[in-house]
PAGU-29977 format. One record per residue (C-alpha): z, x, y; residue in one letter; residue number from 1. Coordinates in Angstrom, 1 decimal. Layout:
BEGIN
<r z="Z" x="X" y="Y" res="a" n="NUM"/>
...
# end
This chain:
BEGIN
<r z="-67.6" x="1.6" y="-135.2" res="x" n="1"/>
<r z="-70.6" x="3.9" y="-134.6" res="x" n="2"/>
<r z="-72.5" x="3.3" y="-131.4" res="x" n="3"/>
<r z="-75.8" x="2.5" y="-133.1" res="x" n="4"/>
<r z="-74.1" x="-0.2" y="-135.3" res="x" n="5"/>
<r z="-72.4" x="-1.6" y="-132.3" res="x" n="6"/>
<r z="-75.6" x="-1.9" y="-130.4" res="x" n="7"/>
<r z="-77.3" x="-3.6" y="-133.3" res="x" n="8"/>
<r z="-74.4" x="-6.1" y="-133.6" res="x" n="9"/>
<r z="-74.6" x="-7.0" y="-130.0" res="x" n="10"/>
<r z="-78.4" x="-7.5" y="-130.3" res="x" n="11"/>
<r z="-78.0" x="-9.8" y="-133.3" res="x" n="12"/>
<r z="-75.3" x="-11.8" y="-131.4" res="x" n="13"/>
<r z="-77.6" x="-12.2" y="-128.4" res="x" n="14"/>
<r z="-80.5" x="-13.2" y="-130.6" res="x" n="15"/>
<r z="-78.4" x="-15.9" y="-132.3" res="x" n="16"/>
<r z="-77.8" x="-17.3" y="-128.8" res="x" n="17"/>
<r z="-81.5" x="-17.0" y="-127.7" res="x" n="18"/>
<r z="-83.0" x="-20.2" y="-126.3" res="x" n="19"/>
<r z="-86.0" x="-21.8" y="-128.0" res="x" n="20"/>
<r z="-89.4" x="-21.3" y="-126.4" res="x" n="21"/>
<r z="-89.7" x="-23.8" y="-123.4" res="x" n="22"/>
<r z="-91.5" x="-27.0" y="-124.2" res="x" n="23"/>
<r z="-93.3" x="-29.4" y="-121.9" res="x" n="24"/>
<r z="-95.2" x="-28.3" y="-118.7" res="x" n="25"/>
<r z="-95.8" x="-24.5" y="-118.6" res="x" n="26"/>
<r z="-93.6" x="-22.5" y="-116.4" res="x" n="27"/>
<r z="-94.3" x="-19.0" y="-115.3" res="x" n="28"/>
<r z="-92.0" x="-16.4" y="-113.5" res="x" n="29"/>
<r z="-93.6" x="-13.5" y="-111.6" res="x" n="30"/>
<r z="-91.2" x="-10.6" y="-111.3" res="x" n="31"/>
<r z="-92.0" x="-8.2" y="-108.5" res="x" n="32"/>
<r z="-90.3" x="-4.8" y="-109.0" res="x" n="33"/>
<r z="-89.9" x="-4.3" y="-105.3" res="x" n="34"/>
<r z="-91.0" x="-6.7" y="-102.5" res="x" n="35"/>
<r z="-94.0" x="-8.9" y="-102.3" res="x" n="36"/>
<r z="-94.9" x="-8.7" y="-98.6" res="x" n="37"/>
<r z="-96.5" x="-5.4" y="-97.7" res="x" n="38"/>
<r z="-97.2" x="-4.5" y="-101.3" res="x" n="39"/>
<r z="-100.9" x="-5.2" y="-101.8" res="x" n="40"/>
<r z="-101.1" x="-4.7" y="-105.5" res="x" n="41"/>
<r z="-98.2" x="-7.1" y="-106.0" res="x" n="42"/>
<r z="-99.7" x="-9.6" y="-103.7" res="x" n="43"/>
<r z="-102.9" x="-9.5" y="-105.8" res="x" n="44"/>
<r z="-100.8" x="-9.9" y="-109.0" res="x" n="45"/>
<r z="-99.0" x="-12.9" y="-107.5" res="x" n="46"/>
<r z="-102.3" x="-14.4" y="-106.2" res="x" n="47"/>
<r z="-104.0" x="-14.1" y="-109.6" res="x" n="48"/>
<r z="-101.0" x="-15.8" y="-111.4" res="x" n="49"/>
<r z="-100.9" x="-18.6" y="-108.9" res="x" n="50"/>
<r z="-104.7" x="-19.2" y="-109.3" res="x" n="51"/>
<r z="-104.3" x="-19.5" y="-113.0" res="x" n="52"/>
<r z="-101.3" x="-21.8" y="-112.9" res="x" n="53"/>
<r z="-103.0" x="-24.0" y="-110.3" res="x" n="54"/>
<r z="-105.7" x="-24.7" y="-112.9" res="x" n="55"/>
<r z="-103.3" x="-26.0" y="-115.5" res="x" n="56"/>
<r z="-102.0" x="-29.5" y="-114.8" res="x" n="57"/>
<r z="-98.2" x="-29.7" y="-114.5" res="x" n="58"/>
<r z="-97.8" x="-25.9" y="-114.7" res="x" n="59"/>
<r z="-95.4" x="-24.3" y="-112.2" res="x" n="60"/>
<r z="-94.8" x="-20.7" y="-111.0" res="x" n="61"/>
<r z="-91.8" x="-19.0" y="-109.3" res="x" n="62"/>
<r z="-91.9" x="-15.5" y="-107.8" res="x" n="63"/>
<r z="-88.8" x="-13.4" y="-107.9" res="x" n="64"/>
<r z="-88.5" x="-10.1" y="-105.9" res="x" n="65"/>
<r z="-86.5" x="-7.5" y="-107.7" res="x" n="66"/>
<r z="-85.9" x="-5.1" y="-104.7" res="x" n="67"/>
<r z="-86.1" x="-1.4" y="-104.9" res="x" n="68"/>
<r z="-83.1" x="-0.6" y="-107.0" res="x" n="69"/>
<r z="-84.7" x="0.0" y="-110.4" res="x" n="70"/>
<r z="-81.3" x="0.1" y="-112.1" res="x" n="71"/>
<r z="-81.1" x="-3.7" y="-111.5" res="x" n="72"/>
<r z="-84.5" x="-4.7" y="-112.8" res="x" n="73"/>
<r z="-83.4" x="-4.9" y="-116.5" res="x" n="74"/>
<r z="-80.5" x="-7.2" y="-115.8" res="x" n="75"/>
<r z="-82.8" x="-9.4" y="-113.6" res="x" n="76"/>
<r z="-85.4" x="-9.7" y="-116.3" res="x" n="77"/>
<r z="-82.7" x="-10.5" y="-118.9" res="x" n="78"/>
<r z="-81.4" x="-13.3" y="-116.6" res="x" n="79"/>
<r z="-84.8" x="-14.8" y="-116.4" res="x" n="80"/>
<r z="-85.3" x="-14.7" y="-120.2" res="x" n="81"/>
<r z="-81.8" x="-16.0" y="-120.8" res="x" n="82"/>
<r z="-82.4" x="-19.1" y="-118.7" res="x" n="83"/>
<r z="-85.0" x="-20.3" y="-121.2" res="x" n="84"/>
<r z="-86.9" x="-21.8" y="-118.3" res="x" n="85"/>
<r z="-90.0" x="-19.7" y="-118.4" res="x" n="86"/>
<r z="-92.7" x="-19.7" y="-121.0" res="x" n="87"/>
<r z="-94.0" x="-16.5" y="-119.5" res="x" n="88"/>
<r z="-92.7" x="-13.7" y="-117.4" res="x" n="89"/>
<r z="-95.4" x="-11.7" y="-115.6" res="x" n="90"/>
<r z="-94.8" x="-8.3" y="-114.0" res="x" n="91"/>
<r z="-96.5" x="-5.0" y="-113.3" res="x" n="92"/>
<r z="-95.1" x="-1.4" y="-113.5" res="x" n="93"/>
<r z="-95.5" x="1.4" y="-116.0" res="x" n="94"/>
<r z="-91.7" x="1.4" y="-116.5" res="x" n="95"/>
<r z="-91.3" x="-2.3" y="-117.2" res="x" n="96"/>
<r z="-92.0" x="-2.3" y="-121.0" res="x" n="97"/>
<r z="-88.9" x="0.0" y="-121.4" res="x" n="98"/>
<r z="-86.9" x="-1.9" y="-118.8" res="x" n="99"/>
<r z="-87.6" x="-5.3" y="-120.4" res="x" n="100"/>
<r z="-87.1" x="-4.1" y="-124.0" res="x" n="101"/>
<r z="-83.5" x="-5.3" y="-124.3" res="x" n="102"/>
<r z="-84.3" x="-8.7" y="-123.0" res="x" n="103"/>
<r z="-87.3" x="-8.9" y="-125.4" res="x" n="104"/>
<r z="-85.1" x="-8.0" y="-128.3" res="x" n="105"/>
<r z="-82.3" x="-10.4" y="-127.3" res="x" n="106"/>
<r z="-84.7" x="-13.3" y="-126.5" res="x" n="107"/>
<r z="-87.5" x="-13.1" y="-129.1" res="x" n="108"/>
<r z="-89.1" x="-16.4" y="-128.0" res="x" n="109"/>
<r z="-89.7" x="-15.0" y="-124.5" res="x" n="110"/>
<r z="-93.3" x="-13.7" y="-123.8" res="x" n="111"/>
<r z="-94.2" x="-11.2" y="-121.2" res="x" n="112"/>
<r z="-97.4" x="-10.0" y="-119.5" res="x" n="113"/>
<r z="-96.9" x="-6.5" y="-118.1" res="x" n="114"/>
<r z="-99.8" x="-5.0" y="-116.1" res="x" n="115"/>
<r z="-100.1" x="-1.3" y="-115.4" res="x" n="116"/>
<r z="-98.5" x="-0.6" y="-118.7" res="x" n="117"/>
<r z="-99.1" x="0.2" y="-122.4" res="x" n="118"/>
<r z="-96.9" x="-1.1" y="-125.2" res="x" n="119"/>
<r z="-97.3" x="-2.5" y="-128.8" res="x" n="120"/>
<r z="-94.1" x="-4.6" y="-128.5" res="x" n="121"/>
<r z="-95.0" x="-8.0" y="-130.1" res="x" n="122"/>
<r z="-93.4" x="-9.8" y="-127.2" res="x" n="123"/>
<r z="-95.7" x="-8.2" y="-124.6" res="x" n="124"/>
<r z="-99.3" x="-8.5" y="-123.6" res="x" n="125"/>
<r z="-99.9" x="-5.2" y="-121.7" res="x" n="126"/>
<r z="-102.9" x="-3.9" y="-119.8" res="x" n="127"/>
<r z="-103.4" x="-0.5" y="-118.4" res="x" n="128"/>
<r z="-106.1" x="0.5" y="-115.8" res="x" n="129"/>
<r z="-108.1" x="3.7" y="-116.3" res="x" n="130"/>
<r z="-106.7" x="5.7" y="-113.5" res="x" n="131"/>
<r z="-108.6" x="8.8" y="-114.6" res="x" n="132"/>
<r z="-111.8" x="7.0" y="-113.8" res="x" n="133"/>
<r z="-110.5" x="5.6" y="-110.5" res="x" n="134"/>
<r z="-109.3" x="9.0" y="-109.3" res="x" n="135"/>
<r z="-112.5" x="10.7" y="-110.4" res="x" n="136"/>
<r z="-114.5" x="8.5" y="-108.0" res="x" n="137"/>
<r z="-112.3" x="9.6" y="-105.1" res="x" n="138"/>
<r z="-112.6" x="13.3" y="-106.1" res="x" n="139"/>
<r z="-116.3" x="13.1" y="-106.3" res="x" n="140"/>
<r z="-116.7" x="11.4" y="-102.9" res="x" n="141"/>
<r z="-114.3" x="13.9" y="-101.4" res="x" n="142"/>
<r z="-116.3" x="16.8" y="-102.8" res="x" n="143"/>
<r z="-119.6" x="15.4" y="-101.5" res="x" n="144"/>
<r z="-118.1" x="14.9" y="-98.1" res="x" n="145"/>
<r z="-116.8" x="18.4" y="-98.0" res="x" n="146"/>
<r z="-120.2" x="19.8" y="-98.9" res="x" n="147"/>
<r z="-121.9" x="17.6" y="-96.3" res="x" n="148"/>
<r z="-119.4" x="18.8" y="-93.6" res="x" n="149"/>
<r z="-119.7" x="22.5" y="-94.8" res="x" n="150"/>
<r z="-116.0" x="22.5" y="-95.3" res="x" n="151"/>
<r z="-114.0" x="24.2" y="-98.0" res="x" n="152"/>
<r z="-114.0" x="22.3" y="-101.3" res="x" n="153"/>
<r z="-110.3" x="21.5" y="-101.0" res="x" n="154"/>
<r z="-108.9" x="18.0" y="-101.1" res="x" n="155"/>
<r z="-105.3" x="16.8" y="-100.6" res="x" n="156"/>
<r z="-103.3" x="14.3" y="-102.8" res="x" n="157"/>
<r z="-100.1" x="13.0" y="-101.2" res="x" n="158"/>
<r z="-98.0" x="10.9" y="-103.5" res="x" n="159"/>
<r z="-94.7" x="9.0" y="-103.1" res="x" n="160"/>
<r z="-93.1" x="10.2" y="-106.3" res="x" n="161"/>
<r z="-94.1" x="11.9" y="-109.5" res="x" n="162"/>
<r z="-94.7" x="9.7" y="-112.6" res="x" n="163"/>
<r z="-96.5" x="10.0" y="-116.0" res="x" n="164"/>
<r z="-99.8" x="8.4" y="-114.9" res="x" n="165"/>
<r z="-100.0" x="10.7" y="-111.9" res="x" n="166"/>
<r z="-99.9" x="13.9" y="-114.0" res="x" n="167"/>
<r z="-101.7" x="12.5" y="-117.1" res="x" n="168"/>
<r z="-104.6" x="10.7" y="-115.3" res="x" n="169"/>
<r z="-104.7" x="10.6" y="-111.5" res="x" n="170"/>
<r z="-104.3" x="14.2" y="-110.6" res="x" n="171"/>
<r z="-106.6" x="15.4" y="-113.5" res="x" n="172"/>
<r z="-109.1" x="12.7" y="-112.7" res="x" n="173"/>
<r z="-109.2" x="13.5" y="-109.0" res="x" n="174"/>
<r z="-109.7" x="17.2" y="-109.8" res="x" n="175"/>
<r z="-112.4" x="16.4" y="-112.3" res="x" n="176"/>
<r z="-114.3" x="14.3" y="-109.8" res="x" n="177"/>
<r z="-114.1" x="17.1" y="-107.2" res="x" n="178"/>
<r z="-115.3" x="19.7" y="-109.6" res="x" n="179"/>
<r z="-118.1" x="17.6" y="-110.9" res="x" n="180"/>
<r z="-119.8" x="18.1" y="-107.6" res="x" n="181"/>
<r z="-118.1" x="21.4" y="-106.5" res="x" n="182"/>
<r z="-117.1" x="23.5" y="-109.5" res="x" n="183"/>
<r z="-114.8" x="25.7" y="-107.4" res="x" n="184"/>
<r z="-113.0" x="22.8" y="-105.9" res="x" n="185"/>
<r z="-109.2" x="22.7" y="-105.6" res="x" n="186"/>
<r z="-106.7" x="19.9" y="-105.1" res="x" n="187"/>
<r z="-103.5" x="20.5" y="-103.0" res="x" n="188"/>
<r z="-100.7" x="18.2" y="-104.4" res="x" n="189"/>
<r z="-97.8" x="17.1" y="-102.2" res="x" n="190"/>
<r z="-94.8" x="14.8" y="-103.0" res="x" n="191"/>
<r z="-93.0" x="12.7" y="-100.3" res="x" n="192"/>
<r z="-90.0" x="12.0" y="-102.5" res="x" n="193"/>
<r z="-90.0" x="8.2" y="-101.9" res="x" n="194"/>
<r z="-92.4" x="5.3" y="-101.2" res="x" n="195"/>
<r z="-91.6" x="4.6" y="-97.6" res="x" n="196"/>
<r z="-91.1" x="7.7" y="-95.5" res="x" n="197"/>
<r z="-94.2" x="7.6" y="-93.1" res="x" n="198"/>
<r z="-92.8" x="10.5" y="-91.1" res="x" n="199"/>
<r z="-92.7" x="12.7" y="-94.2" res="x" n="200"/>
<r z="-96.1" x="11.6" y="-95.2" res="x" n="201"/>
<r z="-97.5" x="12.6" y="-91.8" res="x" n="202"/>
<r z="-95.8" x="15.9" y="-92.0" res="x" n="203"/>
<r z="-97.2" x="16.7" y="-95.4" res="x" n="204"/>
<r z="-100.7" x="15.6" y="-94.4" res="x" n="205"/>
<r z="-100.6" x="17.6" y="-91.1" res="x" n="206"/>
<r z="-99.8" x="20.7" y="-93.1" res="x" n="207"/>
<r z="-102.8" x="20.0" y="-95.4" res="x" n="208"/>
<r z="-105.2" x="19.4" y="-92.5" res="x" n="209"/>
<r z="-103.9" x="22.5" y="-90.6" res="x" n="210"/>
<r z="-104.8" x="24.5" y="-93.8" res="x" n="211"/>
<r z="-108.4" x="23.2" y="-93.7" res="x" n="212"/>
<r z="-108.3" x="20.2" y="-96.0" res="x" n="213"/>
<r z="-110.9" x="17.7" y="-94.9" res="x" n="214"/>
<r z="-110.0" x="14.6" y="-96.9" res="x" n="215"/>
<r z="-106.6" x="13.4" y="-98.3" res="x" n="216"/>
<r z="-106.0" x="10.7" y="-100.9" res="x" n="217"/>
<r z="-102.5" x="9.2" y="-100.3" res="x" n="218"/>
<r z="-100.8" x="7.2" y="-103.0" res="x" n="219"/>
<r z="-97.4" x="6.9" y="-101.3" res="x" n="220"/>
<r z="-96.8" x="3.2" y="-100.5" res="x" n="221"/>
<r z="-95.4" x="2.9" y="-96.9" res="x" n="222"/>
<r z="-95.8" x="6.6" y="-96.4" res="x" n="223"/>
<r z="-99.6" x="6.2" y="-96.5" res="x" n="224"/>
<r z="-99.5" x="5.1" y="-92.9" res="x" n="225"/>
<r z="-98.1" x="8.5" y="-91.9" res="x" n="226"/>
<r z="-101.0" x="10.2" y="-93.7" res="x" n="227"/>
<r z="-103.5" x="8.0" y="-91.8" res="x" n="228"/>
<r z="-101.8" x="8.8" y="-88.5" res="x" n="229"/>
<r z="-102.0" x="12.5" y="-89.1" res="x" n="230"/>
<r z="-105.6" x="12.3" y="-90.2" res="x" n="231"/>
<r z="-106.5" x="10.5" y="-87.0" res="x" n="232"/>
<r z="-104.8" x="13.1" y="-84.9" res="x" n="233"/>
<r z="-106.5" x="15.9" y="-86.7" res="x" n="234"/>
<r z="-110.0" x="14.3" y="-86.7" res="x" n="235"/>
<r z="-109.9" x="14.2" y="-90.6" res="x" n="236"/>
<r z="-110.4" x="11.6" y="-93.3" res="x" n="237"/>
<r z="-108.4" x="9.6" y="-95.7" res="x" n="238"/>
<r z="-109.2" x="7.5" y="-98.8" res="x" n="239"/>
<r z="-107.5" x="4.2" y="-99.9" res="x" n="240"/>
<r z="-106.8" x="4.4" y="-103.6" res="x" n="241"/>
<r z="-106.8" x="0.9" y="-105.0" res="x" n="242"/>
<r z="-107.2" x="-1.7" y="-102.2" res="x" n="243"/>
<r z="-109.6" x="-2.3" y="-99.3" res="x" n="244"/>
<r z="-108.0" x="0.0" y="-96.7" res="x" n="245"/>
<r z="-110.9" x="0.4" y="-94.3" res="x" n="246"/>
<r z="-109.3" x="-1.9" y="-91.6" res="x" n="247"/>
<r z="-106.2" x="0.3" y="-91.5" res="x" n="248"/>
<r z="-108.0" x="2.8" y="-89.3" res="x" n="249"/>
<r z="-111.8" x="2.4" y="-89.1" res="x" n="250"/>
<r z="-113.6" x="5.8" y="-89.2" res="x" n="251"/>
<r z="-110.5" x="7.5" y="-90.6" res="x" n="252"/>
<r z="-110.3" x="5.6" y="-93.9" res="x" n="253"/>
<r z="-113.8" x="6.5" y="-95.1" res="x" n="254"/>
<r z="-113.6" x="5.4" y="-98.7" res="x" n="255"/>
<r z="-111.7" x="2.6" y="-100.6" res="x" n="256"/>
<r z="-111.3" x="2.1" y="-104.3" res="x" n="257"/>
<r z="-110.5" x="-1.3" y="-105.8" res="x" n="258"/>
<r z="-108.3" x="-2.2" y="-108.8" res="x" n="259"/>
<r z="-108.6" x="-5.9" y="-109.6" res="x" n="260"/>
<r z="-105.0" x="-6.7" y="-110.3" res="x" n="261"/>
<r z="-105.8" x="-10.3" y="-109.3" res="x" n="262"/>
<r z="-108.5" x="-10.6" y="-111.9" res="x" n="263"/>
<r z="-106.3" x="-9.2" y="-114.6" res="x" n="264"/>
<r z="-103.3" x="-11.4" y="-113.9" res="x" n="265"/>
<r z="-105.5" x="-14.5" y="-113.6" res="x" n="266"/>
<r z="-107.3" x="-13.9" y="-116.9" res="x" n="267"/>
<r z="-104.2" x="-13.0" y="-118.9" res="x" n="268"/>
<r z="-102.1" x="-15.8" y="-117.6" res="x" n="269"/>
<r z="-104.9" x="-18.3" y="-118.1" res="x" n="270"/>
<r z="-105.3" x="-17.2" y="-121.7" res="x" n="271"/>
<r z="-101.5" x="-17.3" y="-122.2" res="x" n="272"/>
<r z="-101.2" x="-20.8" y="-121.0" res="x" n="273"/>
<r z="-104.1" x="-21.8" y="-123.2" res="x" n="274"/>
<r z="-102.4" x="-20.3" y="-126.2" res="x" n="275"/>
<r z="-105.2" x="-17.8" y="-126.8" res="x" n="276"/>
<r z="-103.6" x="-14.6" y="-125.6" res="x" n="277"/>
<r z="-102.9" x="-11.8" y="-128.1" res="x" n="278"/>
<r z="-99.5" x="-10.0" y="-127.9" res="x" n="279"/>
<r z="-98.7" x="-6.6" y="-129.1" res="x" n="280"/>
<r z="-102.2" x="-5.1" y="-128.7" res="x" n="281"/>
<r z="-102.4" x="-3.2" y="-125.5" res="x" n="282"/>
<r z="-105.7" x="-2.6" y="-123.8" res="x" n="283"/>
<r z="-107.2" x="-0.2" y="-121.2" res="x" n="284"/>
<r z="-109.8" x="-1.4" y="-118.7" res="x" n="285"/>
<r z="-111.9" x="0.6" y="-116.3" res="x" n="286"/>
<r z="-115.0" x="0.6" y="-114.2" res="x" n="287"/>
<r z="-117.5" x="-0.7" y="-116.9" res="x" n="288"/>
<r z="-115.2" x="-3.6" y="-117.6" res="x" n="289"/>
<r z="-115.1" x="-4.6" y="-114.0" res="x" n="290"/>
<r z="-111.5" x="-4.0" y="-113.2" res="x" n="291"/>
<r z="-112.0" x="-0.8" y="-111.2" res="x" n="292"/>
<r z="-114.7" x="-0.4" y="-108.5" res="x" n="293"/>
<r z="-115.4" x="1.4" y="-105.2" res="x" n="294"/>
<r z="-116.1" x="-0.6" y="-102.1" res="x" n="295"/>
<r z="-119.4" x="0.9" y="-101.1" res="x" n="296"/>
<r z="-120.8" x="-2.3" y="-99.7" res="x" n="297"/>
<r z="-118.4" x="-2.3" y="-96.8" res="x" n="298"/>
<r z="-119.8" x="-1.8" y="-93.3" res="x" n="299"/>
<r z="-117.0" x="0.7" y="-92.7" res="x" n="300"/>
<r z="-118.2" x="2.8" y="-95.6" res="x" n="301"/>
<r z="-121.8" x="2.6" y="-94.5" res="x" n="302"/>
<r z="-120.8" x="3.9" y="-91.0" res="x" n="303"/>
<r z="-118.5" x="6.6" y="-92.1" res="x" n="304"/>
<r z="-120.4" x="8.2" y="-95.0" res="x" n="305"/>
<r z="-123.9" x="9.8" y="-94.4" res="x" n="306"/>
<r z="-126.8" x="8.2" y="-96.2" res="x" n="307"/>
<r z="-127.5" x="11.2" y="-98.5" res="x" n="308"/>
<r z="-123.8" x="11.3" y="-99.6" res="x" n="309"/>
<r z="-123.8" x="7.6" y="-100.2" res="x" n="310"/>
<r z="-126.9" x="7.8" y="-102.4" res="x" n="311"/>
<r z="-125.4" x="10.6" y="-104.6" res="x" n="312"/>
<r z="-122.0" x="8.8" y="-104.8" res="x" n="313"/>
<r z="-123.5" x="5.5" y="-105.7" res="x" n="314"/>
<r z="-125.5" x="7.1" y="-108.5" res="x" n="315"/>
<r z="-122.2" x="8.5" y="-109.9" res="x" n="316"/>
<r z="-120.6" x="5.0" y="-109.6" res="x" n="317"/>
<r z="-123.7" x="3.4" y="-111.3" res="x" n="318"/>
<r z="-123.4" x="5.7" y="-114.3" res="x" n="319"/>
<r z="-119.8" x="4.5" y="-114.8" res="x" n="320"/>
<r z="-120.7" x="0.9" y="-114.5" res="x" n="321"/>
<r z="-123.5" x="1.2" y="-117.0" res="x" n="322"/>
<r z="-121.3" x="3.1" y="-119.5" res="x" n="323"/>
<r z="-123.4" x="6.2" y="-119.3" res="x" n="324"/>
<r z="-120.3" x="8.0" y="-118.0" res="x" n="325"/>
<r z="-116.8" x="7.2" y="-119.4" res="x" n="326"/>
<r z="-113.5" x="9.0" y="-119.3" res="x" n="327"/>
<r z="-110.7" x="8.4" y="-121.7" res="x" n="328"/>
<r z="-107.4" x="7.2" y="-120.2" res="x" n="329"/>
<r z="-104.4" x="9.0" y="-121.8" res="x" n="330"/>
<r z="-102.0" x="6.5" y="-123.3" res="x" n="331"/>
<r z="-98.8" x="6.7" y="-125.3" res="x" n="332"/>
<r z="-99.3" x="7.5" y="-129.0" res="x" n="333"/>
<r z="-96.8" x="4.9" y="-130.3" res="x" n="334"/>
# end
C-alpha cells in the first residue's frame, strides 16, 4: 500500500474513534512547550487563561508542561485531545500549528488556541504578534542612545537559536529601527545555539562589547542573564525584548518592550468559552492594537535614558500607537 494511502487510512480510523466535543462545564488545558516557571511569556499565557476561566462559573483549567524535547510535543498534544476532557487546548509557539496538525486531524471536535502562530486550520484560532514593529522600537532606541553617547551606530542581537520569525521580522525590524535614526547603522548578529547557556551568552556579548557595540538586545531565554552580566562588567547596556526586565539589573537594562501575551490569551479564551471565537482566520496584532508596547513610564527607563533621547523615542512610539507608522508583519502565504 502506498505510504500516502496508508497515512490517510490511519487518519480516517483515528477520526472514527474521535471523542465528541466535551459537554457540561468548560474545561481548558494549557500546554506549555517547555516549563512554566522562569518562562515569563508562558507565565503570562497561563495567567491570562486562568483569569478568563475564573470568570466562567464551573469552568476548570489544567496546565501541562511539555518539557524541552520538541519531538514529544506532538504526542503530548494528541494525548490531551484523545482524552476528550478538554473543550479547548491553549498553547503558544510558532511551531505548534504543525506539531498539533495530526491531533487536529484525528480529533476534529477538538479546538485549539495557538498564540505566536499563524494558521488557517479550521480547528485553530491563531494570533501572531507583529515582531517587526516590536524589534523596530528596540533598534530605534539603540540608535538614539548610540548617537547620544557618540558611539558607533552598531547594535548587537544575541539569540538562542535561529527560527523563521527571527529572520523574517525581528532581525529586519531591529535593523530598520536603527537605520531610521542612523542610516549607516549596522547590527551584529550572534547565535548561542540553545536557550539556556548563560556562559555562552556572556562570551558572545563580551565579544560584541569589546568590538565597540554599546547596546545588545538578547532574545536567548536563560542565556539572557549571561548577556546582562557581560554588559554590567563592560559598562554597557542591554534591552529586554518582550517583558519588563528593568529589575534584572537596574541601570544595565535600559529599555524594555512588552508583548501582552496575558491580554491575548485572556481575550481569546473568554471568547472561546462564550462561543464567539472564530477559528481558521489567523490575525496579526501590533502596537496600534495594544498588544505590543514599550515601558517608557518606568522609573528605571527615566533614569537610564537622557531626556532628549526619551522625547525622540516617545514620538516614534506615539506614531505607531496612532497608526501613523505601521510595518507589515511577514506571514505564511497559505
